[in-house]
PQR file with spaces between the fields and no chain letter, atoms N, CA, C, O and H, PARSE charges and radii, in Angstrom:
ATOM       1  N    MET     1     135.153   74.478   72.516 -0.4000 1.5000
ATOM       2  CA   MET     1     133.673   74.270   72.209 -0.0000 2.0000
ATOM       3  C    MET     1     133.238   74.155   73.895  0.5500 1.7000
ATOM       4  O    MET     1     133.712   73.949   75.013 -0.5500 1.4000
ATOM       5  N    THR     2     131.914   74.467   73.135 -0.4000 1.5000
ATOM       6  CA   THR     2     130.424   74.615   74.682 -0.0000 2.0000
ATOM       7  C    THR     2     129.589   74.000   74.709  0.5500 1.7000
ATOM       8  O    THR     2     129.729   73.144   73.836 -0.5500 1.4000
ATOM       9  H    THR     2     131.528   74.634   72.228  0.4000 1.0000
ATOM      10  N    ALA     3     128.765   73.889   75.185 -0.4000 1.5000
ATOM      11  CA   ALA     3     127.721   73.187   75.022 -0.0000 2.0000
ATOM      12  C    ALA     3     127.058   73.580   74.166  0.5500 1.7000
ATOM      13  O    ALA     3     126.519   72.603   73.647 -0.5500 1.4000
ATOM      14  H    ALA     3     128.651   74.584   75.894  0.4000 1.0000
ATOM      15  N    ARG     4     126.572   75.067   73.377 -0.4000 1.5000
ATOM      16  CA   ARG     4     126.003   75.362   72.684 -0.0000 2.0000
ATOM      17  C    ARG     4     126.861   74.489   70.834  0.5500 1.7000
ATOM      18  O    ARG     4     126.271   74.557   69.755 -0.5500 1.4000
ATOM      19  H    ARG     4     127.009   75.862   73.799  0.4000 1.0000
ATOM      20  N    SER     5     128.494   73.676   71.059 -0.4000 1.5000
ATOM      21  CA   SER     5     128.652   74.059   69.866 -0.0000 2.0000
ATOM      22  C    SER     5     127.519   72.553   69.086  0.5500 1.7000
ATOM      23  O    SER     5     126.533   72.022   69.597 -0.5500 1.4000
ATOM      24  H    SER     5     128.972   73.620   71.935  0.4000 1.0000
ATOM      25  N    THR     6     128.174   72.261   67.768 -0.4000 1.5000
ATOM      26  CA   THR     6     127.509   71.233   67.561 -0.0000 2.0000
ATOM      27  C    THR     6     128.996   70.505   66.780  0.5500 1.7000
ATOM      28  O    THR     6     129.902   71.197   66.316 -0.5500 1.4000
ATOM      29  H    THR     6     128.976   72.692   67.353  0.4000 1.0000
ATOM      30  N    MET     7     128.978   68.615   66.769 -0.4000 1.5000
ATOM      31  CA   MET     7     130.388   68.330   66.687 -0.0000 2.0000
ATOM      32  C    MET     7     130.472   67.598   65.232  0.5500 1.7000
ATOM      33  O    MET     7     130.373   66.374   65.319 -0.5500 1.4000
ATOM      34  H    MET     7     128.242   68.053   67.146  0.4000 1.0000
ATOM      35  N    VAL     8     130.582   67.941   64.347 -0.4000 1.5000
ATOM      36  CA   VAL     8     130.385   66.811   63.193 -0.0000 2.0000
ATOM      37  C    VAL     8     131.000   65.702   62.728  0.5500 1.7000
ATOM      38  O    VAL     8     131.980   66.132   62.121 -0.5500 1.4000
ATOM      39  H    VAL     8     130.662   68.935   64.276  0.4000 1.0000
ATOM      40  N    VAL     9     130.993   64.798   62.677 -0.4000 1.5000
ATOM      41  CA   VAL     9     131.564   63.819   61.877 -0.0000 2.0000
ATOM      42  C    VAL     9     131.855   63.332   60.365  0.5500 1.7000
ATOM      43  O    VAL     9     131.453   62.231   59.990 -0.5500 1.4000
ATOM      44  H    VAL     9     130.196   64.449   63.171  0.4000 1.0000
ATOM      45  N    LEU    10     132.381   63.971   59.738 -0.4000 1.5000
ATOM      46  CA   LEU    10     132.752   62.590   58.453 -0.0000 2.0000
ATOM      47  C    LEU    10     133.652   61.316   58.455  0.5500 1.7000
ATOM      48  O    LEU    10     134.798   61.020   58.793 -0.5500 1.4000
ATOM      49  H    LEU    10     132.707   64.866   60.042  0.4000 1.0000
ATOM      50  N    SER    11     132.730   60.804   57.994 -0.4000 1.5000
ATOM      51  CA   SER    11     133.916   59.370   58.213 -0.0000 2.0000
ATOM      52  C    SER    11     132.714   57.967   57.493  0.5500 1.7000
ATOM      53  O    SER    11     131.717   57.778   58.190 -0.5500 1.4000
ATOM      54  H    SER    11     131.799   61.044   57.719  0.4000 1.0000
ATOM      55  N    ASP    12     132.796   57.375   56.628 -0.4000 1.5000
ATOM      56  CA   ASP    12     132.464   55.963   56.565 -0.0000 2.0000
ATOM      57  C    ASP    12     132.779   54.961   58.150  0.5500 1.7000
ATOM      58  O    ASP    12     132.388   53.803   58.004 -0.5500 1.4000
ATOM      59  H    ASP    12     133.606   57.528   56.062  0.4000 1.0000
ATOM      60  N    GLY    13     133.225   55.165   59.167 -0.4000 1.5000
ATOM      61  CA   GLY    13     133.472   54.177   59.679 -0.0000 2.0000
ATOM      62  C    GLY    13     133.521   53.063   59.877  0.5500 1.7000
ATOM      63  O    GLY    13     132.823   52.398   60.643 -0.5500 1.4000
ATOM      64  H    GLY    13     133.543   56.105   59.286  0.4000 1.0000
ATOM      65  N    TRP    14     134.665   52.618   58.952 -0.4000 1.5000
ATOM      66  CA   TRP    14     135.343   52.205   58.782 -0.0000 2.0000
ATOM      67  C    TRP    14     136.739   51.847   59.840  0.5500 1.7000
ATOM      68  O    TRP    14     137.722   51.336   59.303 -0.5500 1.4000
ATOM      69  H    TRP    14     135.232   53.158   58.330  0.4000 1.0000
ATOM      70  N    ASP    15     136.765   52.081   61.048 -0.4000 1.5000
ATOM      71  CA   ASP    15     137.984   52.137   61.766 -0.0000 2.0000
ATOM      72  C    ASP    15     138.271   51.056   62.204  0.5500 1.7000
ATOM      73  O    ASP    15     137.591   50.057   62.441 -0.5500 1.4000
ATOM      74  H    ASP    15     135.966   52.495   61.484  0.4000 1.0000
ATOM      75  N    LEU    16     139.795   51.383   62.355 -0.4000 1.5000
ATOM      76  CA   LEU    16     140.736   49.750   62.251 -0.0000 2.0000
ATOM      77  C    LEU    16     141.734   49.396   63.382  0.5500 1.7000
ATOM      78  O    LEU    16     142.660   48.624   63.630 -0.5500 1.4000
ATOM      79  H    LEU    16     140.348   52.194   62.163  0.4000 1.0000
ATOM      80  N    GLY    17     140.806   50.692   64.080 -0.4000 1.5000
ATOM      81  CA   GLY    17     141.559   51.176   65.405 -0.0000 2.0000
ATOM      82  C    GLY    17     141.310   50.883   66.191  0.5500 1.7000
ATOM      83  O    GLY    17     140.244   50.373   65.846 -0.5500 1.4000
ATOM      84  H    GLY    17     140.054   51.319   63.879  0.4000 1.0000
ATOM      85  N    ASP    18     141.371   50.709   67.227 -0.4000 1.5000
ATOM      86  CA   ASP    18     140.731   50.253   68.848 -0.0000 2.0000
ATOM      87  C    ASP    18     139.425   51.647   69.463  0.5500 1.7000
ATOM      88  O    ASP    18     139.367   52.784   69.930 -0.5500 1.4000
ATOM      89  H    ASP    18     142.237   51.124   67.507  0.4000 1.0000
ATOM      90  N    GLY    19     138.293   50.087   68.864 -0.4000 1.5000
ATOM      91  CA   GLY    19     137.189   50.666   69.051 -0.0000 2.0000
ATOM      92  C    GLY    19     136.872   51.194   70.428  0.5500 1.7000
ATOM      93  O    GLY    19     136.249   52.255   70.448 -0.5500 1.4000
ATOM      94  H    GLY    19     138.340   49.163   68.485  0.4000 1.0000
ATOM      95  N    PRO    20     137.215   50.601   71.669 -0.5600 1.5000
ATOM      96  CA   PRO    20     137.006   51.474   73.099  0.2800 2.0000
ATOM      97  C    PRO    20     137.386   52.535   73.368  0.5500 1.7000
ATOM      98  O    PRO    20     136.893   53.253   74.237 -0.5500 1.4000
ATOM      99  N    LEU    21     138.714   52.911   72.372 -0.4000 1.5000
ATOM     100  CA   LEU    21     139.079   54.253   72.977 -0.0000 2.0000
ATOM     101  C    LEU    21     138.011   55.303   71.731  0.5500 1.7000
ATOM     102  O    LEU    21     137.551   56.362   72.156 -0.5500 1.4000
ATOM     103  H    LEU    21     139.114   52.327   71.666  0.4000 1.0000
ATOM     104  N    LEU    22     137.737   54.903   70.352 -0.4000 1.5000
ATOM     105  CA   LEU    22     137.086   55.245   69.810 -0.0000 2.0000
ATOM     106  C    LEU    22     136.050   55.643   70.179  0.5500 1.7000
ATOM     107  O    LEU    22     135.710   56.797   69.916 -0.5500 1.4000
ATOM     108  H    LEU    22     138.111   54.042   70.007  0.4000 1.0000
ATOM     109  N    ALA    23     135.323   54.871   70.832 -0.4000 1.5000
ATOM     110  CA   ALA    23     133.973   54.757   72.278 -0.0000 2.0000
ATOM     111  C    ALA    23     133.932   56.199   72.886  0.5500 1.7000
ATOM     112  O    ALA    23     133.124   57.126   72.923 -0.5500 1.4000
ATOM     113  H    ALA    23     135.599   53.934   71.045  0.4000 1.0000
ATOM     114  N    GLN    24     135.392   55.897   73.416 -0.4000 1.5000
ATOM     115  CA   GLN    24     135.724   56.681   75.043 -0.0000 2.0000
ATOM     116  C    GLN    24     135.960   58.035   74.036  0.5500 1.7000
ATOM     117  O    GLN    24     136.513   57.231   73.286 -0.5500 1.4000
ATOM     118  H    GLN    24     136.049   55.144   73.386  0.4000 1.0000
ATOM     119  N    GLU    25     136.014   58.712   73.659 -0.4000 1.5000
ATOM     120  CA   GLU    25     136.671   59.361   72.776 -0.0000 2.0000
ATOM     121  C    GLU    25     135.084   60.337   72.422  0.5500 1.7000
ATOM     122  O    GLU    25     135.025   61.566   72.433 -0.5500 1.4000
ATOM     123  H    GLU    25     135.565   59.365   74.268  0.4000 1.0000
ATOM     124  N    LEU    26     134.260   59.669   72.215 -0.4000 1.5000
ATOM     125  CA   LEU    26     133.192   60.354   71.264 -0.0000 2.0000
ATOM     126  C    LEU    26     131.797   60.324   72.591  0.5500 1.7000
ATOM     127  O    LEU    26     130.607   60.558   72.378 -0.5500 1.4000
ATOM     128  H    LEU    26     134.308   58.670   72.206  0.4000 1.0000
ATOM     129  N    SER    27     132.354   60.014   73.740 -0.4000 1.5000
ATOM     130  CA   SER    27     131.312   59.717   74.647 -0.0000 2.0000
ATOM     131  C    SER    27     132.143   61.331   75.353  0.5500 1.7000
ATOM     132  O    SER    27     131.417   62.299   75.576 -0.5500 1.4000
ATOM     133  H    SER    27     133.320   59.824   73.913  0.4000 1.0000
ATOM     134  N    TRP    28     133.742   61.418   75.645 -0.4000 1.5000
ATOM     135  CA   TRP    28     134.073   62.405   75.897 -0.0000 2.0000
ATOM     136  C    TRP    28     133.570   64.112   75.408  0.5500 1.7000
ATOM     137  O    TRP    28     133.404   65.105   76.116 -0.5500 1.4000
ATOM     138  H    TRP    28     134.332   60.631   75.464  0.4000 1.0000
ATOM     139  N    LEU    29     133.409   63.904   73.731 -0.4000 1.5000
ATOM     140  CA   LEU    29     132.389   64.889   73.099 -0.0000 2.0000
ATOM     141  C    LEU    29     131.203   65.009   73.384  0.5500 1.7000
ATOM     142  O    LEU    29     130.958   66.099   73.901 -0.5500 1.4000
ATOM     143  H    LEU    29     133.544   63.097   73.156  0.4000 1.0000
ATOM     144  N    ARG    30     130.188   64.220   73.245 -0.4000 1.5000
ATOM     145  CA   ARG    30     129.053   64.370   73.166 -0.0000 2.0000
ATOM     146  C    ARG    30     128.548   64.820   74.980  0.5500 1.7000
ATOM     147  O    ARG    30     127.481   65.155   75.494 -0.5500 1.4000
ATOM     148  H    ARG    30     130.387   63.334   72.824  0.4000 1.0000
ATOM     149  N    ARG    31     129.349   64.695   75.276 -0.4000 1.5000
ATOM     150  CA   ARG    31     129.326   65.547   77.300 -0.0000 2.0000
ATOM     151  C    ARG    31     129.415   66.424   77.343  0.5500 1.7000
ATOM     152  O    ARG    31     129.076   67.089   78.321 -0.5500 1.4000
ATOM     153  H    ARG    31     130.216   64.423   74.858  0.4000 1.0000
ATOM     154  N    ARG    32     129.960   66.916   76.218 -0.4000 1.5000
ATOM     155  CA   ARG    32     130.731   68.924   75.797 -0.0000 2.0000
ATOM     156  C    ARG    32     129.984   69.689   74.686  0.5500 1.7000
ATOM     157  O    ARG    32     129.917   70.916   74.608 -0.5500 1.4000
ATOM     158  H    ARG    32     130.235   66.375   75.423  0.4000 1.0000
ATOM     159  N    ALA    33     129.286   68.568   73.615 -0.4000 1.5000
ATOM     160  CA   ALA    33     128.430   69.279   73.029 -0.0000 2.0000
ATOM     161  C    ALA    33     126.818   69.147   73.167  0.5500 1.7000
ATOM     162  O    ALA    33     125.980   68.426   73.709 -0.5500 1.4000
ATOM     163  H    ALA    33     129.340   67.571   73.678  0.4000 1.0000
ATOM     164  N    HIS    34     126.895   70.130   72.457 -0.4000 1.5000
ATOM     165  CA   HIS    34     125.371   69.973   71.864 -0.0000 2.0000
ATOM     166  C    HIS    34     124.733   68.621   71.335  0.5500 1.7000
ATOM     167  O    HIS    34     124.033   67.791   71.916 -0.5500 1.4000
ATOM     168  H    HIS    34     127.575   70.716   72.016  0.4000 1.0000
ATOM     169  N    LEU    35     125.293   68.690   69.809 -0.4000 1.5000
ATOM     170  CA   LEU    35     124.964   67.710   69.087 -0.0000 2.0000
ATOM     171  C    LEU    35     126.111   67.275   68.339  0.5500 1.7000
ATOM     172  O    LEU    35     126.959   67.971   67.781 -0.5500 1.4000
ATOM     173  H    LEU    35     125.861   69.364   69.337  0.4000 1.0000
ATOM     174  N    VAL    36     125.985   65.630   68.429 -0.4000 1.5000
ATOM     175  CA   VAL    36     126.953   65.350   67.649 -0.0000 2.0000
ATOM     176  C    VAL    36     126.488   64.375   66.309  0.5500 1.7000
ATOM     177  O    VAL    36     125.685   63.450   66.431 -0.5500 1.4000
ATOM     178  H    VAL    36     125.296   65.065   68.882  0.4000 1.0000
ATOM     179  N    ALA    37     127.075   64.714   65.141 -0.4000 1.5000
ATOM     180  CA   ALA    37     125.990   64.778   64.032 -0.0000 2.0000
ATOM     181  C    ALA    37     127.455   63.780   62.974  0.5500 1.7000
ATOM     182  O    ALA    37     128.473   64.397   62.658 -0.5500 1.4000
ATOM     183  H    ALA    37     127.727   65.465   65.042  0.4000 1.0000
ATOM     184  N    TRP    38     127.272   62.260   62.581 -0.4000 1.5000
ATOM     185  CA   TRP    38     128.228   61.912   61.709 -0.0000 2.0000
ATOM     186  C    TRP    38     127.418   61.960   60.433  0.5500 1.7000
ATOM     187  O    TRP    38     126.188   62.010   60.450 -0.5500 1.4000
ATOM     188  H    TRP    38     126.446   61.759   62.837  0.4000 1.0000
ATOM     189  N    VAL    39     128.139   61.944   59.331 -0.4000 1.5000
ATOM     190  CA   VAL    39     127.739   61.962   57.544 -0.0000 2.0000
ATOM     191  C    VAL    39     128.345   60.910   57.282  0.5500 1.7000
ATOM     192  O    VAL    39     129.557   61.053   57.440 -0.5500 1.4000
ATOM     193  H    VAL    39     129.138   61.904   59.318  0.4000 1.0000
ATOM     194  N    ASN    40     128.102   60.085   57.008 -0.4000 1.5000
ATOM     195  CA   ASN    40     128.635   58.502   56.492 -0.0000 2.0000
ATOM     196  C    ASN    40     128.267   58.470   55.123  0.5500 1.7000
ATOM     197  O    ASN    40     127.104   58.510   54.724 -0.5500 1.4000
ATOM     198  H    ASN    40     127.118   59.968   56.880  0.4000 1.0000
ATOM     199  N    PRO    41     129.589   58.374   54.193 -0.5600 1.5000
ATOM     200  CA   PRO    41     128.755   58.221   52.601  0.2800 2.0000
ATOM     201  C    PRO    41     127.655   57.121   52.380  0.5500 1.7000
ATOM     202  O    PRO    41     126.785   57.225   51.515 -0.5500 1.4000
ATOM     203  N    TYR    42     127.783   55.978   53.304 -0.4000 1.5000
ATOM     204  CA   TYR    42     126.811   54.803   53.294 -0.0000 2.0000
ATOM     205  C    TYR    42     125.783   54.487   53.745  0.5500 1.7000
ATOM     206  O    TYR    42     125.188   53.410   53.781 -0.5500 1.4000
ATOM     207  H    TYR    42     128.490   55.893   54.006  0.4000 1.0000
ATOM     208  N    ALA    43     125.429   56.060   54.323 -0.4000 1.5000
ATOM     209  CA   ALA    43     123.927   55.813   55.402 -0.0000 2.0000
ATOM     210  C    ALA    43     122.841   55.633   54.783  0.5500 1.7000
ATOM     211  O    ALA    43     121.974   55.028   55.412 -0.5500 1.4000
ATOM     212  H    ALA    43     125.913   56.935   54.294  0.4000 1.0000
ATOM     213  N    ARG    44     122.495   56.110   53.288 -0.4000 1.5000
ATOM     214  CA   ARG    44     121.268   56.698   52.701 -0.0000 2.0000
ATOM     215  C    ARG    44     121.526   54.824   51.702  0.5500 1.7000
ATOM     216  O    ARG    44     120.509   54.369   51.178 -0.5500 1.4000
ATOM     217  H    ARG    44     123.200   56.602   52.776  0.4000 1.0000
ATOM     218  N    ARG    45     122.686   54.098   51.593 -0.4000 1.5000
ATOM     219  CA   ARG    45     122.395   52.839   50.520 -0.0000 2.0000
ATOM     220  C    ARG    45     121.076   51.856   51.740  0.5500 1.7000
ATOM     221  O    ARG    45     121.137   51.740   52.964 -0.5500 1.4000
ATOM     222  H    ARG    45     123.511   54.467   52.020  0.4000 1.0000
ATOM     223  N    PRO    46     120.156   51.384   50.894 -0.5600 1.5000
ATOM     224  CA   PRO    46     119.325   50.313   51.699  0.2800 2.0000
ATOM     225  C    PRO    46     119.881   49.177   52.378  0.5500 1.7000
ATOM     226  O    PRO    46     119.246   48.571   53.241 -0.5500 1.4000
ATOM     227  N    ASP    47     120.958   48.888   52.047 -0.4000 1.5000
ATOM     228  CA   ASP    47     121.391   47.470   52.578 -0.0000 2.0000
ATOM     229  C    ASP    47     122.227   48.198   54.032  0.5500 1.7000
ATOM     230  O    ASP    47     122.153   47.501   55.044 -0.5500 1.4000
ATOM     231  H    ASP    47     121.474   49.381   51.346  0.4000 1.0000
ATOM     232  N    PHE    48     122.824   49.238   54.134 -0.4000 1.5000
ATOM     233  CA   PHE    48     123.075   49.804   55.392 -0.0000 2.0000
ATOM     234  C    PHE    48     123.139   49.305   56.795  0.5500 1.7000
ATOM     235  O    PHE    48     122.141   49.623   57.443 -0.5500 1.4000
ATOM     236  H    PHE    48     122.884   49.805   53.313  0.4000 1.0000
ATOM     237  N    ARG    49     123.850   48.752   57.318 -0.4000 1.5000
ATOM     238  CA   ARG    49     123.553   48.686   58.307 -0.0000 2.0000
ATOM     239  C    ARG    49     125.399   49.320   59.411  0.5500 1.7000
ATOM     240  O    ARG    49     126.509   49.005   58.983 -0.5500 1.4000
ATOM     241  H    ARG    49     124.660   48.494   56.792  0.4000 1.0000
ATOM     242  N    PRO    50     125.208   50.186   60.759 -0.5600 1.5000
ATOM     243  CA   PRO    50     126.034   50.275   61.462  0.2800 2.0000
ATOM     244  C    PRO    50     127.032   49.482   62.134  0.5500 1.7000
ATOM     245  O    PRO    50     127.533   49.886   63.183 -0.5500 1.4000
ATOM     246  N    GLU    51     127.566   47.687   61.279 -0.4000 1.5000
ATOM     247  CA   GLU    51     127.906   46.636   61.811 -0.0000 2.0000
ATOM     248  C    GLU    51     129.566   47.032   62.590  0.5500 1.7000
ATOM     249  O    GLU    51     130.143   46.687   63.621 -0.5500 1.4000
ATOM     250  H    GLU    51     127.158   47.358   60.426  0.4000 1.0000
ATOM     251  N    THR    52     129.900   48.014   61.321 -0.4000 1.5000
ATOM     252  CA   THR    52     131.368   48.030   61.441 -0.0000 2.0000
ATOM     253  C    THR    52     132.021   48.453   62.517  0.5500 1.7000
ATOM     254  O    THR    52     131.138   48.538   63.371 -0.5500 1.4000
ATOM     255  H    THR    52     129.432   48.294   60.483  0.4000 1.0000
ATOM     256  N    ALA    53     133.409   48.891   63.179 -0.4000 1.5000
ATOM     257  CA   ALA    53     133.784   48.558   65.123 -0.0000 2.0000
ATOM     258  C    ALA    53     133.923   49.812   65.282  0.5500 1.7000
ATOM     259  O    ALA    53     134.161   50.245   66.409 -0.5500 1.4000
ATOM     260  H    ALA    53     134.126   48.822   62.485  0.4000 1.0000
ATOM     261  N    GLY    54     133.807   50.639   64.220 -0.4000 1.5000
ATOM     262  CA   GLY    54     133.384   51.810   63.530 -0.0000 2.0000
ATOM     263  C    GLY    54     132.163   52.804   65.021  0.5500 1.7000
ATOM     264  O    GLY    54     132.042   53.427   66.075 -0.5500 1.4000
ATOM     265  H    GLY    54     133.614   50.287   63.304  0.4000 1.0000
ATOM     266  N    MET    55     131.453   51.992   63.487 -0.4000 1.5000
ATOM     267  CA   MET    55     130.200   52.435   63.423 -0.0000 2.0000
ATOM     268  C    MET    55     129.731   52.093   64.896  0.5500 1.7000
ATOM     269  O    MET    55     129.413   52.928   65.743 -0.5500 1.4000
ATOM     270  H    MET    55     131.551   51.486   62.630  0.4000 1.0000
ATOM     271  N    LEU    56     129.746   50.517   65.075 -0.4000 1.5000
ATOM     272  CA   LEU    56     129.109   50.109   66.524 -0.0000 2.0000
ATOM     273  C    LEU    56     129.982   51.040   67.551  0.5500 1.7000
ATOM     274  O    LEU    56     129.423   50.835   68.629 -0.5500 1.4000
ATOM     275  H    LEU    56     130.004   49.839   64.387  0.4000 1.0000
ATOM     276  N    ALA    57     131.194   52.071   67.817 -0.4000 1.5000
ATOM     277  CA   ALA    57     131.513   52.241   68.620 -0.0000 2.0000
ATOM     278  C    ALA    57     130.551   53.699   68.577  0.5500 1.7000
ATOM     279  O    ALA    57     129.757   53.987   69.473 -0.5500 1.4000
ATOM     280  H    ALA    57     131.649   52.238   66.942  0.4000 1.0000
ATOM     281  N    ALA    58     130.669   54.104   67.989 -0.4000 1.5000
ATOM     282  CA   ALA    58     130.275   55.605   67.455 -0.0000 2.0000
ATOM     283  C    ALA    58     128.663   55.675   67.467  0.5500 1.7000
ATOM     284  O    ALA    58     128.150   56.794   67.484 -0.5500 1.4000
ATOM     285  H    ALA    58     131.314   53.870   67.261  0.4000 1.0000
ATOM     286  N    ILE    59     128.102   54.890   67.463 -0.4000 1.5000
ATOM     287  CA   ILE    59     126.423   54.720   67.581 -0.0000 2.0000
ATOM     288  C    ILE    59     125.998   55.697   68.849  0.5500 1.7000
ATOM     289  O    ILE    59     125.461   56.803   68.889 -0.5500 1.4000
ATOM     290  H    ILE    59     128.518   53.981   67.450  0.4000 1.0000
ATOM     291  N    PRO    60     126.444   54.860   69.785 -0.5600 1.5000
ATOM     292  CA   PRO    60     125.412   55.495   71.296  0.2800 2.0000
ATOM     293  C    PRO    60     125.838   56.720   71.441  0.5500 1.7000
ATOM     294  O    PRO    60     125.518   57.341   72.454 -0.5500 1.4000
ATOM     295  N    HIS    61     126.610   57.282   70.494 -0.4000 1.5000
ATOM     296  CA   HIS    61     127.245   58.957   70.764 -0.0000 2.0000
ATOM     297  C    HIS    61     126.987   60.106   69.920  0.5500 1.7000
ATOM     298  O    HIS    61     127.168   61.321   69.999 -0.5500 1.4000
ATOM     299  H    HIS    61     126.870   56.777   69.671  0.4000 1.0000
ATOM     300  N    VAL    62     126.310   58.967   68.760 -0.4000 1.5000
ATOM     301  CA   VAL    62     125.868   60.364   67.931 -0.0000 2.0000
ATOM     302  C    VAL    62     124.126   60.779   67.734  0.5500 1.7000
ATOM     303  O    VAL    62     123.157   60.033   67.873 -0.5500 1.4000
ATOM     304  H    VAL    62     126.163   57.980   68.696  0.4000 1.0000
ATOM     305  N    ASP    63     124.148   61.593   67.528 -0.4000 1.5000
ATOM     306  CA   ASP    63     122.557   61.970   67.582 -0.0000 2.0000
ATOM     307  C    ASP    63     121.950   62.493   66.429  0.5500 1.7000
ATOM     308  O    ASP    63     121.194   63.460   66.521 -0.5500 1.4000
ATOM     309  H    ASP    63     124.936   62.199   67.415  0.4000 1.0000
ATOM     310  N    LEU    64     122.208   61.937   65.312 -0.4000 1.5000
ATOM     311  CA   LEU    64     122.134   61.919   63.939 -0.0000 2.0000
ATOM     312  C    LEU    64     123.468   61.357   63.279  0.5500 1.7000
ATOM     313  O    LEU    64     124.653   61.595   63.513 -0.5500 1.4000
ATOM     314  H    LEU    64     122.822   61.151   65.237  0.4000 1.0000
ATOM     315  N    LEU    65     122.537   60.135   61.941 -0.4000 1.5000
ATOM     316  CA   LEU    65     123.690   59.611   61.047 -0.0000 2.0000
ATOM     317  C    LEU    65     122.886   59.894   60.189  0.5500 1.7000
ATOM     318  O    LEU    65     121.729   59.601   59.888 -0.5500 1.4000
ATOM     319  H    LEU    65     121.574   59.941   61.750  0.4000 1.0000
ATOM     320  N    LEU    66     124.174   60.903   59.618 -0.4000 1.5000
ATOM     321  CA   LEU    66     122.878   61.647   57.922 -0.0000 2.0000
ATOM     322  C    LEU    66     124.257   61.108   57.452  0.5500 1.7000
ATOM     323  O    LEU    66     125.298   60.823   58.044 -0.5500 1.4000
ATOM     324  H    LEU    66     125.114   61.141   59.862  0.4000 1.0000
ATOM     325  N    ALA    67     123.714   61.069   55.698 -0.4000 1.5000
ATOM     326  CA   ALA    67     124.156   60.862   54.296 -0.0000 2.0000
ATOM     327  C    ALA    67     124.648   62.120   54.235  0.5500 1.7000
ATOM     328  O    ALA    67     124.402   63.053   54.998 -0.5500 1.4000
ATOM     329  H    ALA    67     122.868   61.301   55.217  0.4000 1.0000
ATOM     330  N    PRO    68     125.645   62.088   52.902 -0.5600 1.5000
ATOM     331  CA   PRO    68     126.064   63.442   52.684  0.2800 2.0000
ATOM     332  C    PRO    68     125.073   63.669   51.610  0.5500 1.7000
ATOM     333  O    PRO    68     125.743   64.449   50.932 -0.5500 1.4000
ATOM     334  N    GLU    69     123.689   63.518   50.815 -0.4000 1.5000
ATOM     335  CA   GLU    69     122.974   63.371   50.512 -0.0000 2.0000
ATOM     336  C    GLU    69     121.645   64.247   51.245  0.5500 1.7000
ATOM     337  O    GLU    69     120.899   64.962   50.577 -0.5500 1.4000
ATOM     338  H    GLU    69     123.145   62.885   51.366  0.4000 1.0000
ATOM     339  N    ASP    70     121.535   64.090   52.423 -0.4000 1.5000
ATOM     340  CA   ASP    70     121.009   64.502   52.945 -0.0000 2.0000
ATOM     341  C    ASP    70     121.273   66.447   53.327  0.5500 1.7000
ATOM     342  O    ASP    70     120.469   67.126   53.966 -0.5500 1.4000
ATOM     343  H    ASP    70     122.142   63.509   52.965  0.4000 1.0000
ATOM     344  N    PHE    71     122.360   66.871   52.828 -0.4000 1.5000
ATOM     345  CA   PHE    71     122.570   68.213   52.210 -0.0000 2.0000
ATOM     346  C    PHE    71     122.647   68.676   50.782  0.5500 1.7000
ATOM     347  O    PHE    71     122.965   69.852   50.604 -0.5500 1.4000
ATOM     348  H    PHE    71     123.013   66.320   52.309  0.4000 1.0000
ATOM     349  N    GLU    72     122.361   67.798   49.578 -0.4000 1.5000
ATOM     350  CA   GLU    72     121.652   69.109   48.855 -0.0000 2.0000
ATOM     351  C    GLU    72     121.057   69.168   48.594  0.5500 1.7000
ATOM     352  O    GLU    72     121.019   68.822   47.413 -0.5500 1.4000
ATOM     353  H    GLU    72     122.103   66.843   49.723  0.4000 1.0000
ATOM     354  N    SER    73     119.928   69.585   49.105 -0.4000 1.5000
ATOM     355  CA   SER    73     118.550   70.264   48.725 -0.0000 2.0000
ATOM     356  C    SER    73     117.846   71.235   49.577  0.5500 1.7000
ATOM     357  O    SER    73     116.720   71.732   49.590 -0.5500 1.4000
ATOM     358  H    SER    73     119.959   69.866   50.064  0.4000 1.0000
ATOM     359  N    ARG    74     119.440   71.367   50.630 -0.4000 1.5000
ATOM     360  CA   ARG    74     119.331   72.901   51.562 -0.0000 2.0000
ATOM     361  C    ARG    74     120.455   74.112   50.765  0.5500 1.7000
ATOM     362  O    ARG    74     121.610   73.706   50.631 -0.5500 1.4000
ATOM     363  H    ARG    74     120.355   70.962   50.619  0.4000 1.0000
ATOM     364  N    LYS    75     120.215   75.236   50.362 -0.4000 1.5000
ATOM     365  CA   LYS    75     120.691   76.136   49.919 -0.0000 2.0000
ATOM     366  C    LYS    75     122.124   76.703   51.541  0.5500 1.7000
ATOM     367  O    LYS    75     122.157   76.329   52.713 -0.5500 1.4000
ATOM     368  H    LYS    75     119.277   75.565   50.471  0.4000 1.0000
ATOM     369  N    PRO    76     122.953   77.590   50.838 -0.5600 1.5000
ATOM     370  CA   PRO    76     123.502   77.539   51.751  0.2800 2.0000
ATOM     371  C    PRO    76     123.444   78.841   52.717  0.5500 1.7000
ATOM     372  O    PRO    76     123.764   79.900   52.177 -0.5500 1.4000
ATOM     373  N    ARG    77     123.123   78.877   53.890 -0.4000 1.5000
ATOM     374  CA   ARG    77     122.720   80.034   54.333 -0.0000 2.0000
ATOM     375  C    ARG    77     123.867   81.170   54.666  0.5500 1.7000
ATOM     376  O    ARG    77     124.636   81.053   55.620 -0.5500 1.4000
ATOM     377  H    ARG    77     122.863   78.017   54.328  0.4000 1.0000
ATOM     378  N    HIS    78     123.878   82.116   53.892 -0.4000 1.5000
ATOM     379  CA   HIS    78     124.942   83.759   54.657 -0.0000 2.0000
ATOM     380  C    HIS    78     124.737   84.480   55.613  0.5500 1.7000
ATOM     381  O    HIS    78     123.748   85.188   55.800 -0.5500 1.4000
ATOM     382  H    HIS    78     123.254   82.212   53.117  0.4000 1.0000
ATOM     383  N    TRP    79     125.220   84.411   55.964 -0.4000 1.5000
ATOM     384  CA   TRP    79     125.189   84.806   57.216 -0.0000 2.0000
ATOM     385  C    TRP    79     125.909   86.904   57.455  0.5500 1.7000
ATOM     386  O    TRP    79     126.957   87.170   56.867 -0.5500 1.4000
ATOM     387  H    TRP    79     126.024   83.835   55.812  0.4000 1.0000
ATOM     388  N    ALA    80     125.424   87.699   58.037 -0.4000 1.5000
ATOM     389  CA   ALA    80     126.351   89.385   57.637 -0.0000 2.0000
ATOM     390  C    ALA    80     127.262   89.611   58.942  0.5500 1.7000
ATOM     391  O    ALA    80     127.989   90.601   59.023 -0.5500 1.4000
ATOM     392  H    ALA    80     124.573   87.482   58.514  0.4000 1.0000
């Protein structure tokens, strides 16, 4: 991982583990990555609130909170 890396987390945030440990590890990743994006399948719901232990631990270290639908309108890019 370099300072130009993008970290993508795919999770619903319903973490049942150690919230402070998750926050610590995400903080470590955030200091090393250019961008941290969290893709959460519930993020587009009108009633979505990042209130689970996992999401509460993650939010301070996340640059973008996205839903899977955010990618639907984009065409894949092909690199030569």
